[in-house]
N, C-alpha and C positions, 0 to 999 in steps of 0.2 A: 474379423474387425476391418472395415474400409479406412484407409486412408485418403484424405481427400487434397493434400498437397503433394501431389507426387510429380516427378518431372518425366520425361518422355523413356527413362529407361526403369521406370516404377521404384524409384528413389524418394525420398522425403526431401524437400526442398523449403528453403525460406521465400515468403511472398518478395516479388520482384518490385522493390520501390523505387527504382532508379529514375522513372521517368516523372514521377508525381514532383510537384511543385513545392518549393520552401513555404510554410506559412507558419503564424504564430498558432501555438496550441498550448491548451490548459486541460489539466485533468483534477477533479476531486473525488476522493474517496473517503469512505468512513466504514467502521466497525465498533463493536462495542466487546468489553470482557464484564461479565458478572461476579463479582466479587463480594464475599461475607463482609458484614459490618465492620468487623475487627480488625479485616486486613484492609478493607479499605480505608478505615482509619489511620493504620498506620503508613499506608502510603501518603496519604494527606500531610501527616506530619513529618514526613521524611525519615521515619523510624525504623524502615527495613533493614536487617541484618546487612543485605547488599548495598545498602545506600538508595539514595534518590531514583527512585524507580522511573519517574516522568523525564527526568534529564537523560537518565540513560536509555530509555525508550524512543526518546525524540532524534538522539544521534543516530540508535539503531535503524529507526525509519528513513533518515535521511541518507544513510551508506546503503540500504537496502534499495531505495529507488535508483541510485547510482549504480548498483549492481546488478539490476533485473535482467539484462540480457545475459549475463553469467549464470542465473539460475533457470529461466524460462528456456527449453531447447531452441524456439522458433522465434524468439522477440528479437527485434532489430536493436542494435545498440546506438542510443540516441545522446546528442548532448543536451543535458539537463542546464537550464538558466536560473532556476529556482526549484526548492523544494522547503517544503514547509511542512511540520506535524502540530497540531495542538490537542488539547485531553480536556473534556469537561466531564465532572462528575456528576452522577445522577444517583439517585437512592438505589443501593445495589450493584454501582458498576461505575466504568469510565468510558466515555465515547472517544474514540480516537480519529481526528480527520487530518487528512492531506491535501496538499495542493502543490502540482507540480506544472512547471512552466519549460518550454523550448521552442526553439523556431527549428523546424524540421521537416521532412517528408512523410514520417510517420508520427502518430500521435502518442501520448504519456499516460493512457489509461491504465496500463500493466504497471508503469512505474508507481502510478498513485495506489493502487490496490495492493501493490508489494511491499510499499512504504508502510500502509497501516497494518499488514499482516506482520510485519517484522515489528513493530512498535507494540503491538498486543502481545505477540510472543514473547517479548523481551519484558513487558509487564508480568507475565505469567511468571516466566523464570526468576524474577527478583522477588516475587512475592509467594511462591510455591512453599517456602516453609512456614507461612502462615496460613495459607487456604489450598490445599491440593485439589478442593472442588470447583475452582475457576472455572468458566466456560467463556471461550471465545464465540461471537456469533455475528451475524448480521455484515459481514464485511461485504461492500458493493461499491460499484462506480456510481457516484452520484450525479457529478455533471461533467461533460467535456466540451471544447471549442476548438473550430478549427478542422482543417481537413477536408478531403473530397465528401464524407459522408455527412458533413455539416455538424450541428451543434446537436447535443443532446442535454436534457436534464431529466431526471428521475421524478416522477409524480409521485407524490408522498400518499 
């Protein structure tokens, strides 16, 4: 295995962002969870045994965004100005979307993706008694703005 971020002593290191300028940055990510019709109805009605899955998932997603650098080893710790998660139902599941904003020297893509991942995992946890066959899928960065590399918007 070849490691690409080694220092002169052959050790893994974080990328040095100390010389980069502070800019406004945003990142949006999304993902889906595929759920049985019965479990989806329980979620819509707020009738799961563990409680309201979407409120709990929203809090989990926000918390995850704030803790991303504690989970992803070489991810920089950034001060977030805004995090939001929203959910949309579709036939067969739920789409989770996150938006993260900050002013900093590095972007918020990892925080946005981590937020969606944790939100979807929380829905799974909340609904697993009703449907063990749920599938989490299509987690991806949708858009980012700011920074040296410029803006990115996923083509549909």
